[in-house]
VOGU-3710 file (C-alpha; in Angstrom, 3 decimals, decimal comma):
1> xxxxxxxxxx> 0,000/0,000/0,000  2,878/2,367/0,873  4,622/1,465/-2,400  1,467/2,201/-4,328  1,123/5,493/-2,478  4,752/6,375/-3,255  4,295/5,587/-6,994  1,121/7,637/-7,067  2,923/10,570/-5,428  5,712/10,403/-8,052
11> xxxxxxxxxx> 3,146/10,292/-10,857  1,338/13,288/-9,417  4,613/15,180/-9,163  5,412/14,438/-12,791  1,933/15,581/-13,815  2,406/18,815/-11,888  5,822/19,413/-13,456  4,788/18,721/-17,026  1,455/20,416/-16,487  3,252/23,614/-15,596
21> xxxxxxxxxx> 5,042/23,709/-18,967  2,805/25,416/-21,580  2,197/23,373/-24,709  2,977/24,869/-28,068  -0,435/25,369/-29,669  -0,795/24,831/-33,395  -1,463/28,042/-35,329  -5,049/28,407/-36,537  -4,224/31,087/-39,117  -2,110/31,121/-42,261
31> xxxxxxxxxx> -1,096/33,448/-45,079  -0,973/32,196/-48,668  0,584/33,727/-51,775  -0,377/31,269/-54,541  -3,439/29,393/-55,773  -1,992/26,008/-54,803  -1,199/27,206/-51,264  -4,743/28,555/-50,974  -6,225/25,234/-52,104  -4,172/23,326/-49,522
41> xxxxxxxxxx> -5,091/25,731/-46,701  -8,794/25,478/-47,485  -8,865/21,686/-47,484  -6,604/20,702/-44,576  -9,227/21,627/-41,957  -6,951/23,132/-39,304  -7,197/26,853/-40,180  -9,890/29,291/-39,025  -8,296/32,350/-40,643  -6,773/32,424/-44,125
51> xxxxxxxxxx> -5,180/35,549/-45,626  -4,423/35,906/-49,327  -1,458/38,270/-49,489  0,760/38,928/-52,478  2,200/41,881/-54,348  1,969/40,031/-57,687  -0,754/40,462/-60,280  -2,436/37,069/-59,811  -5,897/35,569/-60,134  -7,315/33,458/-57,305
61> xxxxxxxxxx> -10,400/31,299/-57,799  -12,181/29,658/-54,870  -14,471/26,784/-55,839  -17,976/25,978/-54,656  -17,737/24,789/-51,026  -18,771/25,705/-47,487  -16,141/26,863/-44,981  -18,339/27,903/-42,068  -15,406/28,080/-39,606  -12,999/30,073/-41,789
71> xxxxxxxxxx> -12,625/33,872/-41,919  -11,163/34,865/-45,288  -8,992/37,994/-45,654  -7,723/39,463/-48,919  -4,676/41,772/-48,820  -3,421/41,741/-52,408  -3,571/45,106/-54,184  -3,044/43,708/-57,697  -4,971/40,445/-57,351  -8,255/39,411/-58,939
81> xxxxxxxxxx> -10,447/37,241/-56,707  -13,369/35,061/-57,796  -15,235/33,419/-54,923  -17,808/30,626/-55,173  -17,617/29,427/-51,551  -19,448/30,368/-48,351  -17,212/31,501/-45,465  -17,786/32,525/-41,869  -16,864/36,030/-43,018  -14,967/37,746/-45,841
91> xxxxxxxxxx> -12,879/40,918/-45,467  -11,341/42,578/-48,517  -8,595/44,894/-47,269  -6,887/45,238/-50,637  -7,551/43,868/-54,128  -7,911/45,015/-57,724  -11,198/43,204/-58,413  -13,361/40,962/-56,255  -16,242/38,940/-57,747  -18,765/37,190/-55,515
101> xxxxxxxxxx> -20,617/34,168/-56,925  -21,748/32,398/-53,741  -25,024/32,530/-51,822  -24,977/33,565/-48,162  -21,759/35,487/-47,481  -21,180/38,545/-45,294  -18,536/40,800/-46,874  -16,660/43,778/-45,446  -14,638/46,049/-47,748  -11,811/48,096/-46,223
111> xxxxxxxxxx> -10,072/48,863/-49,527  -9,178/52,368/-50,680  -10,151/51,597/-54,264  -11,929/48,417/-55,317  -14,146/47,087/-58,071  -16,575/44,606/-56,525  -18,995/42,494/-58,551  -21,946/40,454/-57,303  -22,606/38,006/-60,125  -26,021/36,903/-61,355
121> xxxxxxxxxx> -27,303/34,144/-59,079  -25,146/35,263/-56,145  -26,703/36,506/-52,913  -24,869/38,543/-50,254  -26,379/38,859/-46,768  -24,568/42,059/-45,830  -22,038/44,090/-47,819  -20,279/46,795/-45,769  -18,062/49,505/-47,274  -15,953/50,612/-44,314
131> xxxxxxxxxx> -12,918/52,503/-45,668  -12,900/56,264/-45,085  -12,460/58,420/-48,221  -12,485/55,346/-50,446  -13,490/55,323/-54,112  -15,323/52,063/-54,796  -17,212/50,670/-57,764  -19,912/48,100/-56,996  -21,710/46,247/-59,767  -24,773/44,203/-58,786
141> xxxxxxxxxx> -26,179/41,533/-61,100  -27,336/39,234/-58,286  -28,776/40,205/-54,897  -27,561/42,113/-51,859  -29,923/42,064/-48,887  -28,234/44,925/-47,001  -25,588/47,333/-48,324  -23,998/49,539/-45,644  -21,766/52,521/-46,440  -20,380/52,979/-42,930
151> xxxxxxxxxx> -17,634/55,516/-43,763  -17,438/58,610/-45,939  -17,074/56,961/-49,338  -17,396/57,923/-52,979  -19,397/55,041/-54,401  -20,297/54,299/-58,000  -23,135/51,783/-57,841  -24,491/49,968/-60,892  -27,527/47,954/-59,851  -28,888/45,526/-62,410
161> xxxxxxxxxx> -30,042/43,088/-59,745  -31,601/43,638/-56,323  -30,550/45,651/-53,272  -33,204/45,375/-50,575  -31,813/48,141/-48,352  -28,919/50,594/-48,606  -27,696/52,626/-45,617  -25,289/55,583/-45,688  -23,897/56,620/-42,297  -21,033/59,096/-42,808
171> xxxxxxxxxx> -21,886/61,071/-45,952  -19,876/60,942/-49,159  -21,034/60,712/-52,764  -23,354/58,012/-54,069  -23,819/57,710/-57,832  -26,544/55,191/-58,753  -27,352/53,729/-62,157  -28,578/50,482/-63,704  -31,891/48,716/-64,234  -32,805/47,015/-60,934
181> xxxxxxxxxx> -35,600/44,481/-60,534  -37,177/46,725/-57,857  -36,654/50,185/-56,388  -33,818/50,301/-53,857  -34,656/51,677/-50,411  -31,896/54,118/-49,409  -31,634/55,310/-45,802  -29,507/58,444/-45,331  -28,679/58,305/-41,629  -26,247/61,246/-41,233
191> xxxxxxxxxx> -25,455/64,582/-42,870  -23,126/65,200/-45,799  -24,513/62,681/-48,301  -24,719/63,710/-51,960  -26,832/61,304/-54,010  -27,210/61,270/-57,770  -29,474/58,731/-59,432  -30,531/57,853/-62,974  -32,757/55,015/-61,725  -35,874/55,221/-59,505
201> xxxxxxxxxx> -35,213/54,806/-55,754  -36,987/55,230/-52,425  -35,087/57,734/-50,287  -35,456/58,143/-46,513  -33,526/61,089/-45,041  -32,854/61,316/-41,291  -30,581/64,388/-41,052  -29,709/65,961/-44,409  -29,030/65,041/-48,033  -28,343/66,677/-51,393
211> xxxxxxxxxx> -30,243/64,744/-54,055  -29,921/65,034/-57,818  -32,321/63,059/-60,001  -31,656/62,700/-63,709  -33,457/61,149/-66,672  -34,322/57,569/-65,773  -35,081/58,330/-62,102  -38,775/58,924/-62,740  -40,891/57,406/-59,960  -38,439/58,252/-57,166
221> xxxxxxxxxx> -39,964/59,014/-53,749  -38,292/61,128/-51,035  -39,239/61,022/-47,348  -37,940/62,876/-44,296  -37,691/60,466/-41,360  -36,927/62,946/-38,563  -38,276/66,413/-37,811  -36,014/69,076/-39,271  -34,358/66,782/-41,835  -32,955/69,086/-44,544
231> xxxxxxxxxx> -33,577/67,784/-48,053  -32,159/69,584/-51,099  -33,542/68,169/-54,339  -32,720/68,989/-57,952  -35,257/67,321/-60,219  -33,745/66,616/-63,617  -35,986/63,589/-64,228  -38,954/63,610/-66,573  -41,665/63,700/-63,872  -42,469/65,752/-60,797
241> xxxxxxxxxx> -41,233/64,424/-57,458  -42,989/64,711/-54,093  -41,016/65,234/-50,875  -42,867/64,049/-47,761  -41,496/65,423/-44,486  -41,665/63,665/-41,109  -44,701/65,715/-40,052  -46,610/64,614/-43,178  -46,292/67,881/-45,109  -45,650/67,470/-48,832
251> xxxxxxxxxx> -43,709/69,526/-51,362  -44,113/68,912/-55,095  -40,978/69,525/-57,159  -41,633/70,151/-60,852  -39,357/68,997/-63,661  -36,255/71,164/-63,886  -36,805/72,763/-60,469  -34,671/72,732/-57,330  -35,956/73,064/-53,762  -34,744/72,741/-50,194
261> xxxxxxxxxx> -37,132/71,739/-47,405  -36,751/71,093/-43,694  -34,825/72,902/-40,991  -35,045/76,650/-41,526  -34,692/76,277/-45,311  -37,255/77,506/-47,799  -37,751/77,077/-51,530  -37,648/80,774/-52,464  -37,096/84,116/-50,777  -39,976/86,457/-51,629
271> xxxxxxxxxx> -39,123/89,994/-52,747  -40,124/92,807/-50,319  -43,555/94,266/-50,967  -43,557/97,943/-51,934  -45,446/100,286/-49,595  -48,631/101,382/-51,448  -49,472/105,093/-51,826  -52,730/105,769/-49,956  -55,689/106,873/-52,068  -58,524/108,824/-50,501
281> xxxxxxxxxx> -61,730/106,825/-50,647  -65,026/107,178/-48,813  -65,210/105,255/-45,584  -67,447/102,253/-46,112  -69,845/101,063/-43,470  -68,293/97,851/-42,107  -70,271/94,661/-42,638  -70,119/92,348/-39,641  -68,241/89,119/-40,416  -69,779/85,816/-39,360
291> xxxxxxxxxx> -67,917/84,021/-36,584  -65,775/81,280/-38,098  -66,257/77,762/-36,867  -63,017/76,741/-35,178  -61,101/73,935/-36,885  -60,595/71,052/-34,456  -56,965/70,356/-33,615  -56,056/66,788/-34,535  -55,367/64,612/-31,527  -51,674/63,941/-30,990
301> xxxxxxxxxx> -51,012/60,288/-30,301  -47,993/60,018/-28,035  -45,665/57,055/-28,176  -46,868/54,160/-26,037  -45,137/50,849/-25,363  -46,639/47,606/-24,069  -44,929/44,306/-23,309  -46,654/41,254/-24,799  -44,114/38,565/-23,886  -40,751/38,370/-22,147
311> xxxxxxxxxx> -39,072/39,247/-25,468  -41,896/41,044/-27,338  -43,180/44,631/-27,201  -45,729/46,636/-29,172  -45,278/50,342/-29,970  -47,921/52,778/-31,181  -48,201/56,527/-31,747  -47,900/59,157/-34,466  -44,189/58,445/-34,967  -44,900/54,796/-35,877
321> xxxxxxxxxx> -45,173/54,638/-39,663  -45,933/51,740/-41,990  -42,387/51,884/-43,421  -40,727/51,644/-39,986  -37,422/49,752/-39,935  -35,486/47,975/-37,179  -32,937/50,804/-37,200  -35,664/53,347/-36,367  -36,289/51,791/-32,940  -33,802/52,781/-30,230
331> xxxxxxxxxx> -33,948/51,153/-26,766  -31,841/52,106/-23,759  -31,788/51,496/-20,026  -29,932/53,197/-17,194  -27,096/51,978/-15,000  -25,965/54,328/-12,218  -27,830/57,118/-13,993  -26,002/56,543/-17,293  -27,989/55,660/-20,418  -26,887/52,315/-21,929
341> xxxxxxxxxx> -27,985/51,083/-25,399  -29,915/47,792/-25,364  -27,613/45,565/-27,397  -29,883/42,575/-28,110  -30,772/42,353/-31,803  -34,309/42,468/-33,148  -35,570/39,132/-34,481  -38,782/40,198/-36,225  -40,766/43,380/-36,801  -44,324/43,736/-38,155
351> xxxxxxxxxx> -46,695/46,677/-38,635  -50,502/46,739/-38,560  -53,059/49,490/-37,908  -50,625/52,049/-36,477  -48,859/49,572/-34,187  -45,512/47,858/-34,634  -44,785/44,526/-32,929  -41,103/43,902/-32,168  -39,618/40,521/-31,192  -36,098/40,279/-29,784
361> xxxxxxxxxx> -33,750/37,286/-29,753  -33,497/37,367/-25,922  -35,770/38,262/-23,021  -35,810/41,679/-21,401  -34,266/41,724/-17,922  -37,068/41,439/-15,366  -38,065/44,614/-13,471  -35,685/46,841/-15,469  -37,027/50,110/-16,945  -36,430/50,363/-20,712
371> xxxxxxxxxx> -36,673/53,608/-22,721  -37,996/53,316/-26,276  -37,380/56,106/-28,792  -38,603/56,534/-32,379  -37,543/59,789/-34,001  -38,064/62,490/-31,375  -40,722/60,589/-29,396  -39,887/58,509/-26,333  -41,740/56,262/-23,924  -40,765/53,582/-21,407
381> xxxxxxxxxx> -41,884/50,326/-19,856  -40,817/48,112/-16,967  -40,030/44,543/-17,996  -42,234/41,944/-16,309  -40,994/39,489/-13,726  -41,111/35,900/-14,993  -40,791/33,696/-11,913  -43,154/30,842/-11,124  -44,883/33,053/-8,553  -45,869/35,455/-11,356
391> xxxxxxxxxx> -47,819/32,836/-13,346  -51,554/33,507/-13,184  -52,806/31,414/-16,106  -51,609/28,262/-17,886  -52,825/27,279/-21,363  -52,237/23,845/-22,894  -51,310/24,297/-26,570  -51,321/20,595/-27,507  -54,484/20,117/-29,529  -54,385/16,369/-30,278
401> xxxxxxxxxx> -53,674/13,523/-27,818  -53,710/9,982/-29,337  -55,438/7,286/-27,277  -53,191/4,767/-25,465  -49,986/6,617/-26,399  -47,524/8,732/-24,434  -47,807/12,336/-25,577  -45,745/15,387/-24,607  -47,968/18,310/-23,613  -46,945/21,897/-24,401
411> xxxxxxxxxx> -48,028/24,835/-22,248  -47,910/28,629/-22,311  -47,744/30,675/-19,131  -49,271/34,147/-18,591  -49,135/36,649/-15,740  -52,027/38,627/-14,281  -51,787/41,199/-17,115  -51,963/38,417/-19,720  -48,296/38,858/-20,702  -46,782/35,602/-21,924
421> xx> -44,006/34,327/-19,642  -43,265/31,073/-21,492
//
């Protein structure tokens, strides 16, 4: 027994000694300079980050495959890249031309000057242009669900496919052409954006934008999303354009005309009226005017928020519009008096009869006060507690139970205010 104990003690000592020496971990990233090296890196299964980096003028082609654990980086100023595979993510830091042919990628561009093509049949989840003062050319033949211009960029965009939504955040110039399958929704989030289009688009301006429409842009709509948004529009298209401001007021811009609305801007400055020379006339007997019937002031519907489930809220009020987007809804809470953005992403959003229903991927923290803001309107709610003691009603949602068989029953739980706690 003592011998066994002594052997065990020695073994433990050896384990402690060797356990204290750090092992040399295998590298999970690699840099390749040739097509053959790229092929080997993609297929050996041990890399989670692959960087294509060369100063030579080469062409790299990535075949149809799925690399869900690999982040691909391109840092080759003279290279031409053709991609048919789906990666965890793709970042183009430097390239001459990048062509996307796969379905399902998320691509970030941090190149100073790049030509990027989305081929017919390809589908990009999110394409982000992130390089400040870049000059990029993007040609769409396939589909891009979301295109984000997150830095001040001069972008030449040819859209012969589909772009569901385009966001500009830091200004810059956006030149749009092509024959898309549907109008692109463009959200101008910050000031300093200059947009020129020869194809019809749907524009939503939050702060300010200079817009030039040319022949081919007939059918364009322009909307102010926040009070005071300054919209300057030059209408060189073949039809009049209507600007709808956040308060619902409309301005019609005729062909060949230029206007500025919003803020303290006005379309024209009227000339001063000359003071008339008085003419002596007989004093007329005044006719009493009938008392005008006062025009009722429309009721203002303030923003209201209600919780419908532990991760679902409904919002209603005048600031809730039918074209509301996820990005329009801002939620914060306070910690030690400091406002903190609610970082959980929205899962689904739906609008009906002046009310938007918003579902989040995670539950709201019980008993915390959340502040909801849309445009300039704000409201708040206190998240419900979801302990067993809060359950007031249980509903069985299993509708069919076979005879003589074991069946799992599903239930939903509600509190006293009929808020689902399941």
